[in-house]
C-alpha positions in Angstrom: 31.2 58.6 -34.1 33.0 55.6 -33.1 31.6 55.7 -29.4 27.9 56.5 -31.1 28.4 53.6 -33.1 29.2 51.2 -30.7 26.7 52.5 -28.4 23.9 51.9 -31.1 25.3 48.5 -31.4 25.0 47.7 -27.8 21.6 48.9 -27.8 20.4 46.5 -30.8 21.8 43.8 -28.7 20.1 44.7 -26.1 16.8 44.9 -27.5 17.6 41.4 -29.8 18.4 40.0 -25.9 15.1 41.4 -24.6 12.9 40.1 -27.3 14.7 36.6 -27.0 13.8 36.8 -23.4 10.3 37.7 -24.1 9.7 35.1 -26.6 11.3 32.3 -24.0 9.0 33.6 -21.3 5.6 33.2 -23.7 7.0 29.9 -25.1 4.9 26.9 -24.4 7.9 25.4 -22.5 8.4 28.2 -20.4 4.6 28.3 -19.6 4.4 24.5 -19.0 2.3 23.9 -16.0 3.5 21.5 -13.5 1.8 19.3 -10.5 3.8 18.0 -7.8 2.3 14.5 -6.4 3.2 13.0 -3.2 3.6 9.2 -3.2 5.5 5.9 -2.7 8.0 4.7 -5.4 6.0 1.6 -6.1 2.8 4.0 -7.2 5.0 6.1 -9.2 6.7 3.0 -11.1 3.2 1.5 -12.0 2.3 5.0 -13.5 5.2 5.3 -15.5 6.0 1.7 -16.3 9.4 1.6 -14.7 10.9 -0.2 -11.8 9.0 -3.4 -10.9 6.6 -2.2 -13.8 9.2 -2.0 -16.3 8.0 -2.4 -20.2 4.2 -1.3 -18.8 2.1 1.6 -20.1 3.0 5.2 -19.0 -0.3 6.6 -18.1 1.2 9.9 -17.0 2.9 11.1 -20.7 -0.5 11.3 -22.4 -1.9 13.4 -19.6 1.1 15.6 -19.7 0.8 15.7 -23.4 -3.0 16.9 -23.1 -2.8 19.2 -20.6 0.7 20.5 -21.0 1.7 19.9 -17.8 4.6 18.0 -16.3 3.8 15.8 -13.3 6.6 15.8 -10.8 6.9 13.0 -7.9 7.9 13.6 -4.5 8.7 10.0 -3.1 8.0 9.2 0.4 7.5 6.1 2.7 4.2 5.2 4.3 5.3 6.9 7.4 6.2 9.9 5.7 3.1 10.2 3.8 1.1 10.1 7.0 3.3 12.9 8.4 3.0 14.8 5.3 -0.7 14.7 5.2 -1.0 15.8 8.7 1.9 18.8 8.2 0.8 20.2 5.0 -3.1 19.7 4.9 -3.8 22.4 7.4 -1.5 25.0 5.5 -3.5 27.6 3.0 -0.8 27.4 0.2 1.4 24.2 -0.8 3.8 23.6 -3.6 2.5 20.0 -3.2 -0.7 19.4 -5.1 -2.0 15.7 -4.9 -1.3 13.0 -1.9 -1.7 9.5 -1.7 -3.7 8.6 1.5 -3.5 5.4 3.3 -7.0 3.9 4.5 -5.6 4.4 8.2 -5.7 8.1 7.7 -9.4 8.3 6.2 -10.9 9.5 9.7 -13.2 12.6 10.6 -10.1 14.9 10.3 -9.9 14.4 6.4 -11.9 17.3 5.7 -9.4 19.7 7.4 -7.0 18.5 4.8 -8.1 17.8 1.7 -10.4 19.8 -1.1 -13.6 17.8 -1.7 -14.2 16.4 -4.9 -17.7 16.1 -5.7 -17.9 19.5 -7.9 -14.9 18.2 -9.9 -16.3 14.4 -10.6 -20.0 16.1 -11.4 -18.3 18.5 -13.9 -16.1 15.6 -15.1 -17.7 12.5 -14.5 -15.4 9.2 -14.1 -16.5 6.2 -16.3 -18.3 3.8 -13.9 -18.0 5.8 -10.7 -18.7 5.0 -7.9 -20.9 1.8 -9.1 -17.8 -0.1 -10.1 -15.7 0.6 -7.3 -15.6 -1.5 -4.0 -18.6 0.1 -1.6 -16.6 -0.2 1.7 -13.6 1.4 0.2 -15.9 4.1 -1.1 -17.3 4.7 2.1 -14.5 5.3 4.2 -13.5 8.7 2.7 -16.8 10.4 2.6 -17.5 12.5 5.4 -20.7 14.9 5.8 -21.8 13.8 2.2 -18.8 15.0 0.8 -16.2 12.6 -1.1 -12.4 13.8 -0.2 -10.4 10.7 -2.1 -10.8 8.5 -5.0 -9.5 5.1 -4.4 -6.5 4.3 -6.5 -4.6 1.4 -5.3 -6.8 -1.4 -3.6 -5.4 -4.9 -2.7 -5.5 -7.6 0.0 -2.6 -9.2 2.2 -2.1 -13.0 1.3 0.6 -15.7 1.3 3.1 -16.5 -0.8 5.4 -19.6 -0.8 8.4 -20.5 -3.0 7.2 -23.5 -4.6 10.8 -24.8 -5.4 12.1 -24.6 -1.9 8.7 -26.2 -0.7 9.5 -29.1 -3.1 13.2 -29.4 -2.0 11.8 -29.5 1.8 9.2 -32.0 1.2 6.3 -29.4 1.2 3.6 -29.3 -1.6 1.0 -26.5 -0.4 0.3 -23.6 1.6 -1.0 -23.8 5.2 -4.8 -24.9 5.7 -4.9 -24.2 9.5 -2.9 -21.7 11.5 -0.5 -24.5 13.0 0.4 -25.2 9.6 2.7 -22.0 9.4 4.7 -23.1 12.5 5.2 -26.8 10.6 6.2 -25.2 7.4 8.5 -22.7 8.7 10.1 -25.5 10.8 10.4 -27.9 7.4 12.0 -25.1 5.7 14.2 -23.5 7.6 17.7 -24.9 6.7 21.2 -23.9 6.4 22.6 -24.5 2.9 26.0 -26.0 1.7 27.5 -22.6 1.5 26.5 -21.3 4.7 23.7 -19.6 3.9 20.7 -19.5 6.2 17.1 -19.9 4.7 14.0 -19.2 6.7 10.9 -21.1 6.5 8.8 -17.9 7.2 9.3 -14.0 7.2 6.4 -11.9 8.4 6.9 -7.8 8.9 7.9 -6.5 12.2 8.0 -2.5 12.1 5.8 -1.0 14.1 4.0 0.4 11.1 3.4 -3.2 9.6 2.6 -5.3 12.7 -0.8 -4.2 12.5 -1.9 -5.7 9.3 -0.1 -8.9 9.9 -1.2 -9.5 13.6 -4.8 -8.8 12.4 -4.6 -11.5 9.6 -3.1 -14.1 11.8 -5.7 -13.3 14.5 -8.4 -13.9 11.7 -6.9 -16.8 11.0 -7.7 -18.0 14.7 -11.4 -16.4 14.3 -10.6 -13.1 16.0 -10.2 -9.7 15.7 -7.8 -7.0 17.3 -10.8 -4.4 17.4 -14.4 -4.7 16.3 -15.6 -2.7 13.9 -17.8 -1.1 16.6 -14.8 -0.3 18.5 -15.0 -2.8 20.9 -11.3 -4.2 21.9 -10.6 -7.7 21.7 -6.9 -7.6 21.3 -6.8 -9.7 24.5 -8.8 -12.3 23.5 -8.0 -15.9 22.8 -7.4 -15.6 18.9 -5.1 -12.6 19.2 -3.3 -14.4 22.1 -2.7 -17.5 19.9 -1.4 -15.4 16.7 0.9 -13.8 19.1 2.3 -16.7 20.3 2.8 -18.2 17.1 5.0 -15.3 15.8 6.8 -15.8 19.3 7.3 -19.4 18.8 8.6 -18.8 14.9 11.1 -15.9 16.1 12.2 -18.1 19.6 13.1 -21.0 17.5 14.9 -19.0 14.5 12.4 -20.0 11.6 12.0 -16.5 11.0 14.7 -13.7 10.6 16.4 -12.6 13.8 16.1 -8.8 12.7 12.1 -9.3 12.4 11.4 -6.4 14.5 13.0 -3.9 11.5 11.7 -6.0 8.6 9.0 -4.0 6.3 7.6 -5.0 3.3 10.6 -4.2 1.2 12.8 -6.3 3.3 10.6 -9.7 3.5 10.3 -8.8 -0.3 13.9 -9.0 -0.8 14.3 -12.0 1.0 11.8 -13.6 -0.5 13.3 -12.8 -3.7 16.6 -13.9 -2.9 15.3 -17.5 -2.3 15.9 -16.8 1.4 12.6 -17.3 2.9 10.3 -19.9 2.1 6.8 -18.4 2.8 5.8 -14.7 3.3 3.0 -12.6 3.0 2.2 -9.6 0.3 -0.1 -8.3 -1.5 -2.2 -10.0 -3.9 -1.0 -7.8 -6.6 2.7 -9.0 -6.1 2.9 -11.5 -9.2 4.9 -9.3 -11.0 7.1 -8.1 -8.3 8.1 -11.8 -7.2 7.9 -13.1 -11.0 9.7 -10.4 -12.0 12.0 -12.2 -14.7 15.1 -11.8 -12.8 15.0 -12.9 -9.3 16.0 -16.1 -7.8 12.2 -16.9 -7.0 11.1 -15.8 -10.5 8.8 -18.3 -11.7 8.4 -20.2 -8.5 6.4 -17.7 -6.1 2.7 -18.9 -5.5 0.0 -17.0 -4.0 -2.1 -19.2 -1.2 -4.6 -18.4 0.7 -4.7 -17.7 4.6 -5.5 -20.8 6.7 -8.3 -20.9 9.1 -9.0 -22.8 12.3 -10.6 -26.2 11.5 -13.7 -25.6 13.5 -14.6 -22.4 11.7 -14.1 -23.8 8.2 -17.7 -24.6 6.2 -18.1 -25.9 2.7 -18.2 -22.3 1.5 -15.2 -20.9 2.9 -12.4 -22.7 4.5 -9.6 -19.8 4.3 -8.9 -16.9 6.5 -10.3 -13.4 5.7 -6.7 -11.9 5.8 -6.9 -8.0 5.4 -7.7 -5.3 2.9 -6.1 -2.3 2.1 -6.4 0.7 0.0 -4.7 4.0 -1.3 -6.9 7.1 -2.2 -5.9 10.1 -4.0 -6.5 13.5 -2.7 -5.9 17.2 -3.5 -4.5 18.9 -0.7 -6.5 22.4 0.3 -3.3 24.2 0.0 -2.9 23.1 -3.9 -2.4 26.3 -6.4 -3.5 23.8 -9.2 -6.8 22.2 -8.0 -8.4 22.0 -11.2 -5.4 20.3 -12.9 -5.0 18.1 -9.9 -8.6 17.0 -10.5 -8.1 16.5 -14.1 -5.1 13.9 -13.2 -7.3 12.1 -10.7 -10.0 11.7 -13.5 -7.2 10.9 -15.9 -6.1 8.0 -13.9 -9.3 6.7 -13.0 -10.6 6.1 -16.3 -11.2 2.2 -17.0 -8.3 2.1 -19.5 -6.0 3.6 -17.0 -7.0 1.3 -14.1 -6.6 -1.6 -16.5 -3.0 -0.4 -17.7 -2.1 0.4 -14.0 -3.2 -3.4 -12.9 -1.3 -4.8 -16.1 1.8 -2.9 -14.3 1.3 -4.7 -10.8 -1.1 -2.0 -9.1 -4.2 -3.5 -7.4 -7.4 -2.8 -9.2 -10.3 -1.0 -7.1 -13.1 -1.7 -9.7 -15.1 -5.1 -9.7 -14.9 -4.9 -13.4 -10.9 -4.9 -13.6 -10.5 -7.3 -10.7 -12.8 -9.6 -12.7 -10.4 -9.6 -15.9 -7.4 -9.7 -13.6 -8.8 -13.1 -11.7 -9.0 -14.7 -15.4 -5.0 -14.8 -16.0 -3.8 -14.2 -12.2 -4.8 -16.7 -9.3 -3.7 -14.0 -6.9 -6.3 -11.8 -8.0 -8.9 -14.4 -7.8 -7.9 -14.7 -4.0 -8.1 -11.1 -3.8 -11.5 -11.1 -5.0 -12.5 -13.8 -2.4 -10.7 -11.5 0.6 -12.8 -8.7 -0.5 -15.9 -10.2 -0.2 -15.1 -11.4 3.4 -12.7 -9.0 5.0 -12.2 -5.5 6.3 -9.2 -2.9 7.4 -7.2 -4.2 9.8 -8.3 -1.9 12.7 -11.3 0.7 12.5 -10.8 4.1 11.7 -9.8 6.4 14.5 -8.5 9.8 15.1 -6.0 8.2 17.4 -4.9 5.4 14.7 -1.1 6.4 14.4 -1.0 6.4 18.8 -2.7 2.9 18.3 -0.3 1.7 16.0 2.7 2.8 17.9 1.5 1.3 21.2 0.2 -2.0 19.3 3.8 -2.5 17.4 5.7 -1.6 20.7 3.7 -4.1 22.8 4.0 -7.1 19.9 7.9 -6.3 19.7 8.4 -6.5 23.4 6.3 -9.8 23.4 8.2 -11.6 20.7 11.7 -10.4 21.1 11.8 -10.3 24.9 9.6 -13.2 25.5 7.4 -11.4 27.7 4.1 -12.8 29.1 1.8 -12.6 26.3 -1.5 -12.7 28.0 -0.3 -10.1 30.7 0.9 -7.8 28.0 -2.2 -8.0 25.8 -4.4 -7.2 28.7 -2.3 -3.9 29.6 -2.7 -3.0 25.7 -6.3 -3.5 25.8 -6.8 -0.8 28.7 -4.6 1.4 26.6 -6.7 0.6 23.2 -9.9 1.3 25.3 -9.0 4.8 26.4 -7.9 5.5 22.7 -11.1 4.2 21.3 -13.4 5.9 23.8 
């Protein structure tokens, strides 16, 4: 009897455990859906209201509550995002659902990687879409009349200076013509009494970054690396002048000696630490620089790109700079396409776009840009740049190779003091093969 009693008690315990397990499996928590997004840390911070956006609105939590879903994030650098798109895009099944796609990857292979969005947008229209979005940005991700991305983060690269350092070195304003960059850098390069070196200027020198920086400098001289129709002009006089400007800055020690390894985070940190007087950054970097805690807080001022005097007019006396954007797409292999589309729709609403802009993300809509420009001078500069500028290079399926050879060539010229014209002539021949 005792054995039988123990067995009965054990059976009751087993049944109770089984029932509890079933209840747990069927509970809302266990059934919670999830999405995996691949994006940059800054993009995640903007959405969650943390990091550089600390104190801002968290636009993901309301979505999670409404849909009973958790938005998870896989943090990736810009080059890693490019690699992920090409690696995950062709797969029929992926754990990843949503991916951030940079403008340089919006070529004809995009349909091989991403799910068309038109049917989702038709079923659940996005307020103001597409009329309120920048036309050039919208057009870049449409192939065979199908849309593959919704622009999420748009911006322009401009120049920023530390007005406290400027005043200390007898400078009062940003550059008006390209040569001013050299003169400013020369005046603002010095060694503090404690031995700390301050550099007059800091541009980005990594292979991934050189494209944007050089394109903006070339446009300050009135030229372009490659024309919109694919005509290669990387060895023409404006680009030669732009590269020679970088070479002078580097050779004379007016920008950091580790220039070739500096990316955006690197130049940002030098600027925030008060180690650089003039640098470049997104027009949406006001909150990044004037963040309440960095050395440069309250002294970071956005200014326009310079333009050679002979090209200045009463209508425009500043350089075109460059524009950039990130789009959100759904991977073909996603197992949660409808939920992914719901997320894209949620963060594209006017309220979410506004909250993201307040958090420091560059807006892609004209209405939000107009609002931001009222209180942020850098956003007014972005509005100007968007009306006259374009991507640093025309979209091409060989864009990664194009950027690699460009970066390698410019680094060699600047760091190793090679002949600028001869090296750019060689680069032009390589470009012509890649753009043919």
